[in-house]
All heavy atoms as an XYZ file, in Angstrom:
871
protein
N     -89.730     42.420    -82.003
C     -89.856     42.089    -80.657
C     -91.343     42.004    -80.164
O     -91.778     41.150    -79.403
C     -89.011     42.872    -79.790
C     -88.902     42.422    -78.436
S     -88.209     40.828    -78.270
C     -86.922     41.120    -77.048
N     -92.124     43.099    -80.519
C     -93.442     43.125    -80.198
C     -94.317     41.968    -80.715
O     -95.114     41.580    -80.052
C     -94.064     44.523    -80.608
C     -93.582     45.694    -79.714
C     -92.338     46.307    -80.293
O     -91.779     45.924    -81.401
O     -91.708     47.205    -79.687
N     -93.971     41.768    -82.089
C     -94.672     40.536    -82.588
C     -94.479     39.267    -81.800
O     -95.331     38.477    -81.654
C     -94.417     40.503    -84.096
O     -93.072     40.148    -84.252
N     -93.288     39.114    -81.366
C     -93.018     37.823    -80.637
C     -93.597     37.775    -79.390
O     -94.276     36.826    -78.990
C     -91.448     37.777    -80.365
C     -90.946     36.600    -79.571
C     -91.138     35.321    -80.269
C     -89.538     36.758    -79.208
N     -93.867     39.040    -78.629
C     -94.539     39.014    -77.433
C     -96.018     38.777    -77.703
O     -96.689     38.127    -76.892
C     -94.344     40.356    -76.716
C     -93.271     40.346    -75.712
C     -91.917     40.379    -76.157
C     -93.495     40.417    -74.352
C     -90.832     40.285    -75.269
C     -92.400     40.420    -73.395
C     -91.138     40.385    -73.807
O     -90.227     40.469    -72.897
N     -96.581     39.361    -78.656
C     -97.939     39.244    -79.048
C     -98.365     37.762    -79.398
O     -99.296     37.232    -78.913
C     -98.422     40.142    -80.245
N     -97.540     37.090    -80.241
C     -97.693     35.736    -80.563
C     -97.522     34.744    -79.403
O     -98.449     33.970    -79.157
C     -96.730     35.291    -81.650
C     -96.932     35.913    -82.943
C     -96.818     33.861    -81.811
C     -96.047     35.786    -84.040
N     -96.613     35.113    -78.394
C     -96.568     34.211    -77.250
C     -97.589     34.407    -76.388
O     -98.210     33.462    -75.742
C     -95.162     34.566    -76.467
O     -94.037     34.557    -77.504
C     -94.938     33.667    -75.421
N     -98.121     35.638    -76.143
C     -99.219     35.936    -75.346
C    -100.556     35.230    -75.830
O    -101.276     34.630    -75.165
C     -99.496     37.469    -75.234
O     -98.352     38.068    -74.649
C    -100.524     37.735    -74.224
N    -100.665     35.279    -77.121
C    -101.889     34.704    -77.802
C    -101.903     33.110    -77.768
O    -102.867     32.562    -77.266
N    -100.548     32.563    -77.802
C    -100.512     31.065    -77.674
C    -100.720     30.579    -76.218
O    -101.514     29.564    -75.994
C     -99.150     30.633    -78.290
C     -98.856     29.172    -77.908
C     -98.965     30.760    -79.787
N    -100.099     31.337    -75.353
C    -100.369     31.074    -73.927
C    -101.835     31.140    -73.515
O    -102.395     30.373    -72.790
C     -99.507     31.967    -73.008
C     -98.008     31.468    -72.910
C     -97.259     32.614    -72.095
C     -97.902     30.192    -72.339
N    -102.495     32.348    -74.132
C    -103.886     32.450    -73.725
C    -104.753     31.393    -74.273
O    -105.636     30.730    -73.615
C    -104.384     33.770    -74.260
O    -103.722     34.764    -73.620
N    -104.490     30.967    -75.540
C    -105.292     29.875    -76.238
C    -105.095     28.598    -75.520
O    -106.012     27.925    -75.277
C    -104.869     29.840    -77.635
N    -103.823     28.204    -75.228
C    -103.535     26.929    -74.408
C    -104.215     26.932    -73.098
O    -104.715     25.964    -72.613
C    -102.040     26.739    -74.368
S    -101.233     26.355    -76.018
N    -104.009     28.099    -72.404
C    -104.647     28.152    -71.211
C    -106.077     27.962    -71.138
O    -106.688     27.312    -70.257
N    -106.717     28.692    -72.131
C    -108.333     28.512    -72.291
C    -108.668     27.211    -72.635
O    -109.627     26.503    -72.045
C    -108.732     29.521    -73.220
C    -110.258     29.430    -73.415
C    -110.890     30.117    -72.094
C    -110.598     30.467    -74.473
N    -107.920     26.493    -73.439
C    -108.308     25.100    -73.787
C    -108.143     24.090    -72.578
O    -108.931     23.286    -72.394
C    -107.265     24.620    -75.005
C    -107.379     23.213    -75.293
C    -108.517     22.718    -76.101
C    -106.479     22.293    -74.892
C    -108.650     21.363    -76.324
C    -106.665     20.915    -75.167
C    -107.685     20.476    -75.893
O    -107.840     19.192    -76.185
N    -107.050     24.362    -71.764
C    -106.786     23.416    -70.746
C    -107.846     23.817    -69.551
O    -108.384     22.907    -68.809
C    -105.524     23.675    -70.082
C    -104.339     23.033    -70.991
C    -103.009     23.363    -70.421
C    -104.541     21.443    -70.977
N    -108.302     24.985    -69.516
C    -109.310     25.299    -68.532
C    -110.661     24.745    -68.788
O    -111.563     24.483    -67.828
C    -109.496     26.823    -68.276
C    -108.450     27.441    -67.559
S    -108.692     29.203    -67.209
C    -110.419     29.194    -66.546
N    -110.853     24.355    -70.111
C    -112.187     23.788    -70.451
C    -112.096     22.314    -70.257
O    -113.115     21.629    -70.785
C    -112.551     24.170    -71.930
C    -112.853     25.613    -72.130
C    -113.102     26.033    -73.557
C    -114.046     26.068    -71.117
N    -111.041     21.690    -69.907
C    -111.041     20.238    -69.743
C    -111.753     19.744    -68.561
O    -112.206     20.573    -67.750
C    -109.556     19.906    -69.571
C    -108.630     20.264    -70.717
C    -109.031     19.737    -71.996
N    -108.951     18.276    -72.087
C    -109.507     17.463    -73.071
N    -110.128     18.082    -74.004
N    -109.295     16.235    -73.047
N    -112.089     18.438    -68.362
C    -112.958     17.993    -67.350
C    -112.254     17.480    -66.164
O    -112.786     17.256    -65.108
N    -110.861     17.608    -66.085
C    -110.133     17.170    -64.898
C    -109.578     18.350    -64.189
O    -109.492     19.500    -64.855
C    -109.026     16.135    -65.374
C    -109.595     15.016    -66.149
C    -109.092     13.749    -65.453
N    -109.705     12.634    -66.046
C    -109.924     11.542    -65.509
N    -109.778     11.375    -64.224
N    -110.239     10.468    -66.219
N    -109.298     18.197    -62.980
C    -108.713     19.377    -62.216
C    -107.307     19.708    -62.538
O    -107.079     20.886    -62.497
C    -108.926     19.061    -60.727
O    -108.146     17.870    -60.339
C    -110.279     18.858    -60.341
N    -106.443     18.742    -62.776
C    -105.041     19.078    -63.007
C    -104.950     20.037    -64.349
O    -104.220     21.043    -64.256
C    -104.140     17.913    -63.016
C    -102.626     18.338    -63.353
C    -102.040     18.759    -62.244
C    -102.098     18.118    -64.559
C    -100.686     19.105    -62.510
C    -100.766     18.408    -64.822
C     -99.979     18.880    -63.730
N    -105.600     19.616    -65.439
C    -105.483     20.519    -66.559
C    -106.077     21.950    -66.300
O    -105.637     22.984    -66.796
C    -106.084     19.846    -67.663
C    -106.205     18.337    -67.355
C    -106.149     18.327    -65.860
N    -107.146     22.000    -65.459
C    -107.641     23.321    -65.213
C    -106.649     24.227    -64.415
O    -106.403     25.319    -64.666
C    -108.963     23.194    -64.306
C    -109.433     24.478    -63.786
C    -110.007     22.563    -65.144
N    -105.863     23.569    -63.400
C    -104.916     24.261    -62.742
C    -103.709     24.684    -63.636
O    -103.275     25.869    -63.536
C    -104.270     23.395    -61.500
C    -103.117     24.066    -60.892
C    -105.401     23.190    -60.516
N    -103.323     23.961    -64.563
C    -102.308     24.314    -65.436
C    -102.854     25.259    -66.379
O    -102.126     26.251    -66.881
C    -101.699     23.014    -66.289
C    -100.808     23.460    -67.437
C    -101.096     22.008    -65.308
N    -104.004     25.262    -66.843
C    -104.629     26.362    -67.718
C    -104.704     27.639    -66.998
O    -104.345     28.755    -67.641
N    -105.034     27.745    -65.703
C    -105.029     28.885    -64.901
C    -103.472     29.516    -64.816
O    -103.371     30.745    -64.959
C    -105.591     28.707    -63.554
C    -107.144     28.671    -63.282
C    -107.485     28.183    -62.024
C    -107.661     29.919    -63.774
N    -102.648     28.577    -64.626
C    -101.202     29.115    -64.603
C    -100.717     29.721    -65.925
O    -100.168     30.678    -65.963
C    -100.271     27.890    -64.181
O    -100.811     27.308    -63.013
C     -98.917     28.432    -63.986
N    -101.089     28.940    -67.110
C    -100.718     29.469    -68.394
C    -101.480     30.914    -68.711
O    -100.839     31.710    -69.081
C    -101.227     28.565    -69.428
C    -100.189     27.290    -69.484
C    -100.690     26.378    -70.678
C     -98.874     27.657    -69.813
N    -102.663     31.055    -68.192
C    -103.364     32.306    -68.369
C    -102.698     33.481    -67.572
O    -102.593     34.493    -67.947
C    -104.769     32.285    -68.076
C    -105.714     31.602    -69.101
C    -107.215     31.584    -68.551
C    -105.701     32.555    -70.363
N    -102.262     33.102    -66.336
C    -101.557     33.968    -65.509
C    -100.279     34.492    -66.044
O     -99.883     35.605    -66.098
C    -101.317     33.537    -64.120
O    -100.361     32.542    -63.954
N     -99.539     33.494    -66.854
C     -98.306     33.818    -67.481
C     -98.686     34.785    -68.638
O     -97.879     35.724    -68.951
C     -97.520     32.570    -68.060
C     -97.035     31.654    -67.065
C     -96.705     30.320    -67.379
C     -96.684     32.230    -65.697
C     -96.180     29.545    -66.231
C     -96.240     31.270    -64.779
C     -95.914     29.975    -64.901
O     -95.481     29.185    -64.140
N     -99.742     34.572    -69.472
C    -100.107     35.375    -70.528
C    -100.420     36.809    -69.955
O    -100.007     37.706    -70.660
C    -101.346     34.864    -71.209
N    -101.077     36.871    -68.924
C    -101.353     38.280    -68.347
C    -100.097     38.930    -68.080
O    -100.004     40.158    -68.249
C    -102.396     38.039    -67.184
C    -102.490     39.352    -66.410
C    -103.736     37.595    -67.699
N     -99.193     38.288    -67.296
C     -97.886     38.817    -66.981
C     -97.174     39.335    -68.226
O     -96.563     40.330    -68.177
C     -97.040     37.736    -66.223
C     -97.528     37.475    -64.870
O     -98.390     38.228    -64.426
N     -97.129     36.357    -64.326
N     -97.102     38.486    -69.272
C     -96.517     39.011    -70.460
C     -97.217     40.301    -70.978
O     -96.514     41.122    -71.543
C     -96.412     37.958    -71.579
C     -95.279     36.981    -71.482
C     -95.511     35.931    -72.626
C     -93.885     37.633    -71.618
N     -98.475     40.155    -71.029
C     -99.325     41.392    -71.456
C     -98.960     42.653    -70.672
O     -98.808     43.744    -71.226
C    -100.844     41.002    -71.459
C    -101.656     42.191    -71.877
C    -101.717     42.481    -73.212
C    -102.434     42.934    -70.965
C    -102.540     43.600    -73.675
C    -103.205     43.868    -71.415
C    -103.273     44.238    -72.737
N     -98.953     42.481    -69.401
C     -98.615     43.694    -68.568
C     -97.205     44.172    -68.802
O     -96.952     45.297    -68.901
C     -98.838     43.306    -67.052
C    -100.205     43.216    -66.505
C    -100.144     42.619    -65.109
C    -101.066     44.395    -66.721
N     -96.274     43.194    -68.958
C     -94.866     43.630    -69.231
C     -94.822     44.389    -70.512
O     -94.053     45.293    -70.544
C     -94.019     42.378    -69.118
C     -92.514     42.787    -69.046
C     -92.118     43.400    -67.938
C     -91.706     42.451    -70.070
C     -90.668     43.668    -67.907
C     -90.420     42.758    -70.026
C     -89.891     43.349    -68.958
N     -95.574     43.784    -71.503
C     -95.338     44.525    -72.902
C     -96.098     45.742    -72.987
O     -95.758     46.658    -73.835
C     -95.965     43.575    -73.921
O     -97.327     43.319    -73.699
N     -97.082     46.149    -72.110
C     -97.691     47.461    -72.085
C     -96.942     48.483    -71.656
O     -97.067     49.662    -71.895
C     -98.962     47.312    -71.125
C    -100.231     46.604    -71.784
S    -100.774     47.291    -73.286
C    -100.006     46.207    -74.497
N     -95.778     48.160    -71.024
C     -94.823     49.184    -70.528
C     -93.887     49.713    -71.705
O     -93.212     50.702    -71.512
N     -94.079     49.141    -72.772
C     -93.104     49.582    -73.897
C     -91.841     48.701    -73.867
O     -91.163     48.676    -72.825
N     -91.455     47.948    -74.888
C     -90.351     47.165    -74.956
C     -89.217     48.026    -75.344
O     -89.022     48.334    -76.593
C     -90.522     45.921    -75.804
C     -91.812     45.100    -75.338
C     -92.111     44.145    -76.450
C     -91.575     44.450    -73.911
N     -88.374     48.415    -74.494
C     -87.163     49.311    -74.789
C     -85.899     48.523    -74.492
O     -85.929     47.763    -73.439
C     -87.169     50.548    -74.045
O     -87.135     50.274    -72.706
C     -88.312     51.478    -74.411
N     -84.920     48.610    -75.319
C     -83.602     47.938    -74.969
C     -82.653     48.996    -74.542
O     -82.741     50.178    -75.221
C     -83.135     47.050    -76.151
O     -83.042     47.924    -77.260
C     -84.119     45.978    -76.496
N     -81.853     48.817    -73.801
C     -80.747     49.697    -73.294
C     -81.253     50.953    -72.790
O     -80.736     52.014    -72.775
C     -79.751     50.006    -74.380
C     -79.000     48.883    -74.905
O     -78.867     47.955    -74.080
O     -78.591     48.954    -76.080
N     -82.474     50.836    -72.064
C     -83.226     52.022    -71.430
C     -82.696     52.116    -69.927
O     -82.350     51.184    -69.316
N     -82.611     53.379    -69.464
C     -82.193     53.580    -68.127
C     -83.260     53.121    -67.193
O     -84.426     53.260    -67.407
C     -81.860     55.138    -67.882
N     -82.791     52.599    -65.980
C     -83.868     52.189    -64.998
C     -84.419     53.283    -64.285
O     -85.729     53.279    -64.020
C     -83.152     51.173    -64.090
O     -82.430     50.237    -64.703
C     -84.037     50.591    -63.059
N     -83.728     54.300    -64.065
C     -84.117     55.403    -63.276
C     -84.096     56.621    -64.156
O     -83.092     56.765    -64.904
C     -83.454     55.734    -61.999
C     -83.525     54.524    -60.992
C     -83.873     57.001    -61.300
C     -82.567     54.509    -59.883
N     -85.120     57.538    -64.153
C     -85.091     58.652    -65.078
C     -83.986     59.591    -64.537
O     -84.043     60.169    -63.404
C     -86.523     59.371    -65.110
C     -87.542     58.428    -65.485
C     -86.462     60.623    -65.941
C     -88.978     59.018    -65.378
N     -82.921     59.792    -65.344
C     -81.787     60.629    -64.919
C     -81.566     61.688    -66.160
O     -80.415     61.852    -66.437
C     -80.622     59.775    -64.789
C     -79.468     60.454    -64.053
O     -79.761     61.533    -63.373
O     -78.295     60.041    -64.154
N     -82.543     62.219    -66.588
C     -82.361     63.152    -67.580
C     -82.303     62.541    -68.961
O     -82.002     63.446    -69.960
N     -82.450     61.336    -69.016
C     -82.510     60.705    -70.389
C     -83.792     60.619    -71.091
O     -84.729     60.507    -70.173
C     -81.739     59.308    -70.371
C     -80.253     59.495    -69.937
C     -82.381     58.392    -69.377
N     -83.848     60.554    -72.236
C     -85.110     60.410    -72.898
C     -85.659     59.047    -72.891
O     -86.854     58.792    -72.901
C     -85.088     60.946    -74.289
C     -84.911     62.521    -74.354
C     -85.175     62.947    -75.746
N     -85.669     64.262    -76.047
C     -86.591     64.998    -75.525
N     -87.238     64.436    -74.487
N     -87.004     66.120    -76.054
N     -84.793     58.008    -73.185
C     -85.184     56.689    -73.296
C     -84.987     55.903    -72.009
O     -83.844     55.747    -71.524
C     -84.409     56.061    -74.392
C     -84.939     54.778    -74.724
O     -86.162     54.499    -74.603
O     -84.212     53.897    -75.216
N     -86.037     55.613    -71.280
C     -85.983     54.945    -69.971
C     -86.960     53.798    -69.974
O     -87.999     53.816    -70.692
C     -86.245     55.928    -68.864
C     -87.581     56.619    -68.756
C     -88.642     55.963    -68.129
C     -87.875     57.677    -69.368
C     -89.909     56.450    -68.052
C     -89.066     58.255    -69.506
C     -90.116     57.662    -68.775
O     -91.298     58.255    -68.708
N     -86.794     52.936    -69.074
C     -87.695     51.861    -68.882
C     -88.613     52.152    -67.773
O     -88.386     52.660    -66.760
C     -86.881     50.597    -68.404
N     -89.853     52.002    -68.051
C     -90.961     52.261    -67.096
C     -90.975     51.258    -66.059
O     -91.230     50.149    -66.267
C     -92.238     52.359    -67.805
C     -93.410     52.915    -66.967
O     -93.138     53.421    -65.965
O     -94.632     52.738    -67.443
N     -90.880     51.557    -64.632
C     -90.829     50.735    -63.651
C     -92.243     50.191    -63.263
O     -92.322     49.164    -62.542
C     -90.136     51.356    -62.532
C     -90.465     52.878    -62.746
C     -90.629     52.936    -64.279
N     -93.330     50.828    -63.589
C     -94.694     50.499    -63.205
C     -95.081     49.089    -63.709
O     -95.494     48.275    -62.983
C     -95.658     51.469    -63.538
C     -97.141     51.189    -62.989
C     -97.153     51.245    -61.547
C     -98.021     52.318    -63.494
N     -94.836     48.794    -64.962
C     -95.291     47.371    -65.456
C     -94.378     46.308    -64.747
O     -94.909     45.134    -64.491
C     -95.023     47.460    -66.984
C     -95.043     48.708    -67.310
C     -94.589     49.514    -66.150
N     -93.182     46.688    -64.495
C     -92.285     45.626    -63.884
C     -92.847     45.300    -62.419
O     -92.866     44.241    -61.938
C     -90.915     46.156    -63.762
C     -90.312     46.244    -65.199
C     -88.946     46.989    -65.143
O     -88.288     47.117    -64.210
N     -88.509     47.344    -66.414
N     -93.264     46.397    -61.695
C     -93.780     46.156    -60.366
C     -95.146     45.430    -60.424
O     -95.401     44.631    -59.648
C     -93.983     47.519    -59.721
N     -95.971     45.773    -61.393
C     -97.226     44.988    -61.576
C     -97.013     43.518    -61.918
O     -97.670     42.676    -61.381
C     -98.129     45.618    -62.684
C     -98.641     46.975    -62.334
C     -99.321     47.579    -63.650
C     -99.674     46.946    -61.241
N     -95.994     43.326    -62.643
C     -95.676     41.852    -63.053
C     -95.171     41.165    -61.746
O     -95.576     39.946    -61.491
C     -94.834     41.714    -64.214
C     -94.239     40.400    -64.365
C     -95.445     42.156    -65.539
N     -94.316     41.807    -60.936
C     -93.766     40.995    -59.805
C     -94.978     40.829    -58.819
O     -95.061     39.705    -58.167
C     -92.793     41.909    -59.173
C     -91.431     41.937    -59.873
C     -90.454     42.927    -59.096
C     -90.784     40.574    -59.887
N     -95.858     41.650    -58.634
C     -96.995     41.485    -57.763
C     -97.854     40.398    -58.491
O     -98.476     39.533    -57.689
C     -97.912     42.803    -57.695
O     -96.948     43.897    -57.210
C     -99.019     42.634    -56.664
N     -98.095     40.404    -59.711
C     -98.946     39.300    -60.286
C     -98.295     38.033    -60.222
O     -99.076     36.942    -60.116
C     -99.313     39.612    -61.730
N     -96.925     37.938    -60.150
C     -96.272     36.593    -59.937
C     -96.599     36.059    -58.561
O     -96.961     34.871    -58.458
C     -94.775     36.739    -60.220
C     -94.685     36.985    -61.732
C     -94.051     35.532    -59.824
C     -93.048     37.345    -62.102
N     -96.586     36.919    -57.591
C     -96.783     36.394    -56.311
C     -98.218     36.069    -56.038
O     -98.547     34.966    -55.527
C     -96.424     37.631    -55.286
C     -96.785     37.197    -53.841
C     -94.936     37.865    -55.278
N     -98.988     36.860    -56.687
C    -100.558     36.543    -56.551
C    -100.912     35.185    -57.300
O    -101.613     34.395    -56.919
C    -101.423     37.673    -57.020
C    -101.261     38.774    -56.029
C    -102.923     37.184    -57.101
C    -101.886     40.081    -56.528
N    -100.284     35.010    -58.525
C    -100.453     33.794    -59.356
C     -99.930     32.672    -58.702
O    -100.569     31.559    -58.568
N     -98.806     32.712    -58.070
C     -98.330     31.606    -57.195
C     -99.241     31.179    -55.968
O     -99.495     29.988    -55.706
C     -96.954     31.941    -56.648
C     -96.331     30.803    -55.878
C     -95.746     29.731    -56.520
C     -96.203     30.927    -54.529
C     -95.296     28.508    -55.744
C     -95.625     29.788    -53.835
C     -95.208     28.667    -54.454
N     -99.728     32.149    -55.300
C    -100.674     31.844    -54.179
C    -101.978     31.195    -54.740
O    -102.461     30.260    -54.198
C    -100.982     33.197    -53.445
N    -102.436     31.669    -55.904
C    -103.648     31.203    -56.567
C    -103.418     29.810    -57.002
O    -104.350     28.941    -56.830
C    -104.049     32.107    -57.742
C    -105.334     31.553    -58.411
S    -105.539     32.357    -59.931
C    -104.179     31.737    -60.986
N    -102.267     29.526    -57.526
C    -101.941     28.164    -57.980
C    -101.905     27.219    -56.746
O    -102.461     25.987    -56.860
C    -100.573     28.165    -58.843
O    -100.809     29.085    -59.855
C    -100.369     26.706    -59.316
N    -101.170     27.619    -55.778
C    -101.123     26.756    -54.571
C    -102.493     26.456    -53.924
O    -102.896     25.316    -53.603
C    -100.293     27.393    -53.606
N    -103.348     27.426    -53.926
C    -104.728     27.387    -53.485
C    -105.480     26.379    -54.279
O    -106.200     25.420    -53.814
C    -105.397     28.688    -53.320
C    -106.839     28.572    -52.893
C    -107.162     28.260    -51.524
C    -107.853     28.775    -53.795
C    -108.495     28.139    -51.062
C    -109.154     28.656    -53.359
C    -109.514     28.259    -52.089
N    -105.438     26.526    -55.672
C    -106.160     25.657    -56.550
C    -105.693     24.202    -56.346
O    -106.511     23.242    -56.487
C    -106.043     26.090    -57.973
N    -104.356     23.891    -56.228
C    -103.767     22.651    -56.063
C    -104.373     21.957    -54.815
O    -104.860     20.899    -54.777
C    -102.283     22.535    -56.111
C    -101.784     21.254    -55.642
C    -101.825     22.905    -57.630
N    -104.331     22.642    -53.721
C    -104.807     22.339    -52.489
C    -106.318     21.999    -52.570
O    -106.800     20.933    -51.997
C    -104.488     23.207    -51.237
C    -103.012     23.316    -51.130
C    -105.197     22.732    -50.010
C    -102.310     21.955    -50.759
N    -107.181     22.811    -53.161
C    -108.505     22.725    -53.321
C    -108.764     21.406    -54.226
O    -109.796     20.590    -53.866
C    -109.128     23.863    -53.925
C    -110.678     23.880    -53.982
C    -111.220     23.970    -52.676
C    -111.065     25.218    -54.818
N    -108.109     21.286    -55.253
C    -108.280     20.082    -56.107
C    -107.907     18.803    -55.417
O    -108.515     17.692    -55.542
C    -107.520     20.180    -57.527
O    -106.199     20.172    -57.175
N    -106.839     18.791    -54.513
C    -106.501     17.565    -53.761
C    -107.557     17.319    -52.811
O    -107.931     16.065    -52.554
C    -105.112     17.819    -52.941
C    -104.005     17.754    -54.030
S    -102.351     18.209    -53.203
C    -102.193     17.204    -51.849
N    -108.181     18.290    -52.085
C    -109.261     18.145    -51.295
C    -110.521     17.404    -51.872
O    -111.112     16.631    -51.397
C    -109.459     19.410    -50.482
C    -110.748     19.327    -49.508
C    -110.367     18.519    -48.356
N    -111.674     18.281    -47.538
C    -111.874     19.080    -46.419
N    -111.014     19.949    -45.992
N    -112.908     18.792    -45.759
N    -110.847     18.054    -52.950
C    -111.956     17.546    -53.842
C    -111.754     16.137    -54.276
O    -112.625     15.308    -54.176
C    -112.139     18.514    -54.984
N    -110.437     15.828    -54.625
C    -110.140     14.333    -54.894
C    -110.518     13.511    -53.866
O    -110.804     12.324    -53.933
C    -108.815     14.441    -55.617
C    -108.247     12.990    -55.643
C    -108.428     12.416    -57.155
N    -107.602     11.348    -57.232
C    -108.185     10.101    -57.601
N    -109.452      9.893    -57.738
N    -107.432      9.015    -57.855
N    -109.983     13.900    -52.662
C    -110.115     12.970    -51.534
C    -111.579     12.943    -51.010
O    -111.935     11.829    -50.588
N    -112.285     13.925    -51.098
C    -113.732     13.785    -50.680
C    -114.571     13.136    -51.627
O    -115.470     12.259    -51.209
C    -114.251     15.321    -50.441
C    -113.608     15.807    -49.207
O    -112.990     15.245    -48.325
O    -113.941     17.154    -49.064
N    -114.390     13.423    -53.023
C    -115.312     12.831    -53.876
C    -114.791     11.498    -54.556
O    -115.570     10.748    -55.204
C    -115.546     13.878    -55.112
C    -116.420     14.959    -54.628
S    -116.803     16.196    -55.863
C    -115.257     16.912    -56.258
N    -113.415     11.265    -54.405
C    -112.948     10.013    -54.939
C    -112.633     10.123    -56.411
O    -112.068      9.182    -57.001
N    -112.832     11.248    -57.095
C    -112.456     11.349    -58.578
C    -111.846     12.804    -58.629
O    -111.975     13.623    -57.816
C    -113.476     11.203    -59.490
C    -114.603     12.071    -59.333
O    -114.548     13.019    -58.745
N    -115.952     11.517    -59.846
N    -111.237     13.097    -59.814
C    -110.653     14.342    -60.069
C    -111.437     15.155    -61.186
O    -110.785     15.985    -61.924
C    -109.230     14.226    -60.373
C    -108.834     13.481    -61.707
O    -109.804     12.788    -62.099
O    -107.753     13.716    -62.171
N    -112.738     14.774    -61.432
C    -113.364     15.560    -62.475
C    -113.880     16.897    -61.818
O    -114.146     16.970    -60.706
C    -114.670     14.765    -62.848
C    -114.330     13.596    -63.745
N    -113.930     13.675    -64.950
C    -114.189     12.229    -63.417
C    -113.662     12.418    -65.442
N    -113.769     11.581    -64.494
N    -113.935     17.875    -62.676
C    -114.270     19.237    -62.203
C    -115.707     19.228    -61.565
O    -115.927     19.868    -60.566
C    -114.115     20.314    -63.366
C    -114.517     21.678    -62.909
C    -112.742     20.340    -63.776
N    -116.610     18.620    -62.238
C    -118.078     18.595    -61.768
C    -118.392     17.670    -60.728
O    -119.463     17.644    -60.184
C    -119.053     18.456    -62.927
C    -118.936     17.164    -63.747
O    -117.931     16.446    -63.433
O    -119.535     16.886    -64.618
N    -117.408     16.771    -60.336
C    -117.467     15.748    -59.292
C    -118.164     14.560    -59.674
O    -118.287     13.605    -58.890
N    -118.614     14.399    -60.848
C    -119.260     13.158    -61.479
C    -118.311     12.340    -62.180
O    -117.451     13.008    -62.984
C    -120.552     13.501    -62.200
C    -121.599     14.183    -61.379
C    -122.872     14.365    -62.148
N    -122.513     15.318    -63.355
C    -123.411     15.573    -64.271
N    -124.627     15.048    -64.174
N    -123.198     16.413    -65.224
N    -118.476     11.084    -62.178
C    -117.608     10.181    -63.032
C    -117.984     10.122    -64.574
O    -119.188     10.657    -64.809
C    -117.575      8.788    -62.477
C    -116.961      8.656    -61.101
C    -116.910      7.275    -60.615
C    -116.264      7.333    -59.419
N    -116.271      6.018    -58.672
N    -117.267      9.798    -65.361
C    -117.640      9.715    -66.760
C    -118.990      8.891    -67.160
O    -119.701      9.344    -67.860
C    -116.447      9.217    -67.578
C    -116.610      9.229    -69.087
N    -116.610     10.361    -69.661
C    -116.819      8.173    -70.008
C    -116.715     10.132    -71.001
N    -117.023      8.836    -71.192
N    -119.134      7.813    -66.371
C    -120.389      7.048    -66.695
C    -121.537      7.869    -66.157
O    -122.579      7.709    -66.855
C    -120.151      5.657    -65.988
C    -119.109      4.793    -66.431
C    -117.770      5.066    -65.712
O    -117.740      5.703    -64.658
O    -116.646      4.820    -66.390
N    -121.462      8.505    -65.072
C    -122.679      9.295    -64.624
C    -123.058     10.307    -65.608
O    -124.169     10.538    -65.719
C    -122.306      9.764    -63.193
C    -122.153      8.755    -62.137
C    -121.666      9.441    -60.804
O    -121.605     10.692    -60.799
O    -121.416      8.694    -60.020
N    -122.032     11.034    -66.226
C    -122.311     12.035    -67.111
C    -122.936     11.583    -68.363
O    -123.843     12.254    -68.935
C    -121.069     12.802    -67.535
C    -120.810     13.919    -66.484
C    -119.629     14.636    -66.967
N    -118.409     13.782    -66.764
C    -117.178     14.088    -67.055
N    -116.945     15.139    -67.622
N    -116.252     13.242    -66.825
N    -122.507     10.366    -68.789
C    -123.086      9.875    -70.068
C    -124.686      9.406    -69.706
O    -125.570      9.597    -70.564
C    -122.385      8.657    -70.517
C    -121.166      8.913    -71.292
C    -120.343      7.811    -71.637
O    -120.817      6.670    -71.350
O    -119.300      7.885    -72.248
N    -124.905      8.977    -68.518
C    -126.306      8.572    -68.231
C    -127.137      9.731    -68.128
O    -128.405      9.755    -68.468
C    -126.272      7.875    -66.910
C    -125.708      6.379    -67.107
C    -125.646      5.689    -65.685
O    -126.190      6.281    -64.649
O    -125.084      4.475    -65.774
N    -126.693     10.860    -67.569
C    -127.411     12.099    -67.439
C    -127.712     12.818    -68.793
O    -128.709     13.413    -68.892
C    -126.798     13.095    -66.530
O    -125.529     13.627    -67.136
N    -126.973     12.476    -69.792
C    -127.175     13.044    -71.188
C    -128.163     12.268    -71.892
O    -128.652     12.701    -72.990
C    -125.844     13.181    -71.965
C    -124.929     14.317    -71.455
N    -125.276     15.689    -71.563
C    -123.747     14.207    -70.871
C    -124.257     16.368    -70.919
N    -123.342     15.456    -70.597
N    -128.441     11.108    -71.532
C    -129.437     10.325    -72.276
C    -130.842     10.607    -72.027
O    -131.331     11.333    -71.204
C    -129.194      8.719    -71.974
C    -127.911      8.237    -72.451
C    -127.742      6.905    -72.205
N    -126.355      6.488    -72.649
C    -125.835      5.350    -72.376
N    -126.533      4.451    -71.728
N    -124.705      5.143    -72.860
């Protein structure tokens, strides 16, 4: 089970980083979202992956730690707010600049500046 979480976290991190390095705003927003999912999985797995563990410590030895679950719930709310802010910011930038490139320049302008 731990290896599945590790592989999934690695794939989400790699895909999120790849999308964040793209030149358009929508892939950057999706990349940020994938990275937040990877962080949530990482936080959740740090609590120890136990099955059939008690929710509240009631004299049993095998229990589920509630702290990572609370951290993940908080991270989900913060991630949703961050995604909403990034979408609104990219929509505003698209309206003001007329394109959806991250640096605000069109493809032709970037090619001319590299020459």
